[in-house]
N, C-alpha and C positions, 0 to 999 in steps of 0.2 A: 504494500500500500504506500502511495506517495504521502510524504509528510503534510499535515495540515498546518498552514502558517497562521500565526496569530500576531496582529500588530496593535499594540496598545496606543490609543489616541493620545497625543500630547495634552489635549484638553482634559481627558480623564485622569492622566497622570499628575496633573497639577491640583487635583481636588484634595484638599487637606482634611484628613480624618484623625490624625495623630495629635498628641499633646506632650507636654513635659513629663507626663506620667507613663508614656509609652517606653518600654524597655527593649533595647536591641543588643544582642551579643554578636560581635564580629571576631572570629578567630583569625590568628595571624595578623593582628591589627597593628603591629609595630612598624611595618614597612610596606612598600608597594601598594597594590590595590587595597589591601586591608586598611592600611593607615589612611589612605585617601578617603575610603568609605567611612571610617570612624569620624573623620573631620566633617564630611558632608552631612552625615546624619546628625551630628552635634549642631552644625550650622542651621539645620532645619528644625531644631528644637527638641530632639529626642533625648532620652537618657540612654547613654551608650556604654556598654561594657567592652573595653579593649582587652583582648587576651594576647599574650606572647609566651613563647616557649620557656623563657626564664625571666627572673626579676630584673636583671640588668637591662635587657632589651625593652622590657615593658616600662621601666622607670625612665629610660632615655626617651622613649616615645612620649610619655606623659610630660616630661620636661619641655620637649619640643612643642607640644600642644599648649602648655601653660604660657610659653613665650609668645604664642599666637593669640592668647586670650580665649582659648576654646576649652579649657580643661574643667570648667565648672560643672558641665553635664556629662563628664566622661570619667569612668571608674576603671581601674586596672585590676585584673585578676589573672594570676599565673595559670597557664594551661599548655601542656605539651600533648597534642592530640595523638601522638604516637605511643603514649604511655597510658594504659588503662587506669593505673592508680592515680595519675594526674587528673584524668577525666572524672573519676569518682570524687576526688578532693575538690575539684572545681565546682561540680554540681552541689556539693555540700556547702561550699563557701557562698555560692550564688543564692542558695536557699536561705542561708543565715542572714545575708545582707538584703535580699530583695523579696524573699518569699516566692509563692507561686504567681509571679507577675510577668513572666517572659512573653513578649509579643512577637519578636522577630529574632530568628537565628540565621546568621550568614556564615556558612562554612567556607571560609576562604583559605585557611592554612593548607599548605601543600608543599611538596618537594619534587625536584627532578635533579638527577645527577648527570644528565646529558647536556651538551651544548648544542647549538643549532645545527651543527654538521656532524654530530656523532650519535651513534646508537649503541648503548651498552645496557646490559641487564645485571651488571655487577652488584647493584644495590636494589634489586627487585623486591626483596623482602621488606626493606625499609620504606620504599615507595608505596607498596601496597598497604603496609601498616599505617602509614601517615595519611595517604590520599583516599583510601577506601574504608578501612576498619576504623580509623580515627573519627571521621564524620558520623559513621554508623553508630559507634558506641556512644558518642557524645549526644546524638539525637535521642537514643534510647534512655540515656541518663537524664536528659532534660525534659522529656515528654511530660512527666508529672508536674513540671514547673511552668508549663505554658498557662497563660491566663484563661481559666475555664469560663469566666463570665464575660469574655470579650464579645462585643457585638460587631467588631470590625474584622474578625477573622485573624487567627494567628498564622504566622508564615515562617517557612524555611526556604532559604535560597542557597543552593549548593553551587559554588563556583566550580565549573567543570571545564570541558574543552571539547571542541569538535573532533579532536583526535580520538575521543571516546565514542564516536558514532559507530553504529553497527556496520555501516558500509566499509569501515576500516578493517573489519574482522574477516580474514580469509579462511578461518577454520569453520567449515560448513556445519559441523555438529554443534560446536559451541554457539555459533550464530543462531542456529535453530532453537536452541534452549533459551537464549536471551530474547528472542523475538516472541516467544509464547505469551499469549494473553493470560495464561495461568502461571506465570513465572513466580517462583517462591524465593525467599531469602536463602534457603538451603541450597537451591540450585545455583544462585549467584555465587555463593561461597564455594560451591563445587567447581565452578568455572575458574575461580581464583586459585583454588588449590591445584587444579590441573595445570594452570599456567606456571605456578611456582615449581611444580614437579618437573615440567618440561625444561624450566630454567636449570634446575639442579642436574638433570640428565644431559643437558647440553643439546636438547632436541628442539628448542623453541623456534629456531629459524625455519625448520621444516614442517612445523605443526600448524602453520597458517595464522599465527598471531599477528597483530598489526606490525607493519614493517618500519614505522618511524616512531622514535621515542617509545619503544615497545612497552616497557614496564609502566611508564606514565600513562600511555594510551589505555592499557588494560585496567589500571587503577581507576581511570575516569569512566571507562566502559562499565565497570562494576558499580561505581557511584551513580551513574545515570540509571542503571537497571534497578538499583535499590531505591532510588528516588521514585521511579515509576511504581514499584511495588508499594512503597509507603504512601504515595499519593492515592493509590487505589484503595488501600486499607483505611486511610484517614477519611476518605470520601464517604465511607459507609459506617462511621462510628461517631462518637460524641466529641472528638477533638476539635472539630471545626478548623482543621489545619490545612493550609495550602502548601504544597511541596513542589518547587520548580528548580530547574537548573539554568545556569547562565554561563555562556562562553564569552569571555571578555575580548577574545581575539588576540592578535599579536601586539601585546602591550609592553611598553617600556618599563620593565621592572628588573630587580636583581636576578630573577630567574632567567631572563633573556639577555642578561649582561647589558641592560639599558637599551637594547635594540627593540624596534617595534614601529607600528604605523601610527600609534597614538599614545597619549600619556596615561599614567595610572589614574590621574584625576578624572580624565574623560571616562575611562572604564568604570570608575567608582560612581560617577554621576548616573550612568546607565543602570548600575546595580541598585542604587538608591531609588531610582524611578520604579524598578521592578518590585523592590521590597515594599514600596509604599503605594502600590496600586489601590484604588478605592475598593472596598469590600464587594460592592455590587458588580465589579468588573474584574475580580481577582480569579484568575484561572488556577488550575492545579494539574500536575503531571505534564508540564510543558518544558520544552528545551529552548531557551532564548539564546540568540546569538546576534552579534553585530555582523550584518551582511557585508560581504566583500565590496569594497569600493562604494560604500553607502553609509549614511548616518541613520539608517532605518533598522529598528530591532525587529527580528522575526522569531517565531518559536515553533519548533516541530513538536507535534503531539506525541510522536513515537520517539521515546528516549533511546 
């Protein structure tokens, strides 16, 4: 099936529903797109929780924000999404400080150990742990803390990549599993385990996995698939939760060594637009991307 495209109207995106009581968490908020998004959400008047892997990076980011006069609505909590114990501690700290008042979660933290012209799977375990299992475990830990009384809809926006699109998958069997409308979390994790097994055996090149930034692509493929499953599950229960993915495109960040077609601030502005869509026009299970050679956002319904 061809992807169904969704284009949020600029007029709709400018409709303000949030207030200073609205709480947003941004992971990996100390640099790049995450830092720019923390700034943008604070400028728009939200209460923002900035997370960073360690205290040193987080405090440096907060000092930067204080120098810009933006820190009054921003709070730092340490979080290493690659560490399950850190996720548990973060959820406990958030609950103690804010209670069950989470409105928006942006899973932005991620890693890649490839450069633009290299493809290596030497760090595949770390990439999968950070980019897939990290967001998944964090979402599961924070689900009880989303604001249950919200009339505006609570939201998860997973920063992903078009490299995780199903059309990048050359392994027909794994692609068939991930395309299924009855896809389960167990099946997604089975695909991830199969990939890591092929990496350990040295057979990953011949098994049809994505050919560019392979481990990063598989991690985002799994994240997209999990987002689809979670969106479907949340659509039929009492969470009132919207779950979408966003590909910021080739952005100038430390991950790309400063190369890219646009700035982190530009990508963050688009992410803020998506995270703050009015409730009556808030989709779920969509994959938003910055279309090539265009300033238009589109979203494929098939993640």
